[in-house]
C-alpha angles and dihedrals in degrees: 000000000000100000143092122239122225091264094043092239130142126215128221124213122188117243087241085074087075102082106220093220092055110012096159093052090048092051092048089051091052093049093046092049090051092049093050095044094054097032095231137148106218120213094202145354123228120193120196116199136170087237148107119246139198121264091270093053088237108103125057105230101178130005112163097185094047103029093167088070093060116117091013119132089221100168092051092048094052094043090052091052102040100029092220132104114285124194128194116205141171106263094230091052089060090049092049093047090051095045094046091060092049092047092046096230097124092115093057117110095234138006128187118205121196121182125191116203133110084343137353117278131179143178141175131227123198102202100321094324126098117254099232121218122191095265100030099255143079105222098210093151091059099051106125114258103168130020110243090357131147119332112255127212087250090065098251125109127242100016115161089238091060089068099047121027139127093263091057092052090048094048091048091054095044095047091053098041093247122139107246091234090060099043093110091057083083093056096106096041121103094216126110092276094051093048092048091051091052091051092052093046089050089054090050089052090051089052094052093041092052092052091046092054090049098049105021092215126195091225136021116205115198123192146128137119095293097056091043091063118111113268096014106160100240096161091051092050090050091053092049093047090053091049090054099040105037133070112229094244096049131083118231113284092194140048122222118226129183123227113239108168096082115192091348087075088074091059095047091046091051092051089051091053090052093046091051091050092051091047090055 
């Protein structure tokens, strides 16, 4: 819901709130409950999903984390019920739009955003406008890394995301009896945990460096739940990105900036989508 409550707070609902047998009805119920609780009249609804969409940004084509939304014309269903504009967006695009305003890089020609969480998500801004791809998302996490490699959650084998994702960090912590919040305390150790962490950070650097070489952005914004963890080696990642994305005889053509809005970036990004729609 694109609005601010009287106390400027946001609310979080688990994905399990979307009943697989009737996800649209469950989503409508959640939105209605929010509207009634805060006594608001929304002007629009913006839905951010880790998904691919049809050319009209109406139907969810692929959504690995919420497969029961696939092949659902979600925007049409919500518009029909609420009689207000509804926008579907790639979740990382909302994050990038929100962060770009906070970091004051909206006037730049191009900005790459890469977010490391459950998976690896990325999007591009040209100025402060989304760079649109045919299905609404730039699938950085599913660029092939190794032929016949590990099976990815998307069903393919060898995706770059299969070698560095949130589940792997969690499993590494759990298998070594380390609280997940303290996993990066092992960063400088030379034991199995420390070596595994370095391997996953190297993979993250490869992902960012690959995208940087493809798009040659002015700025790279890096965020997500993994990099927000205490002790995450930001400086080391920056060094590795530059090793992968720069020729030895060239100065950096990009600056690296770190996301700092957290979940609030979704709200600011959604407002930006609505503002752009009104403007046009």
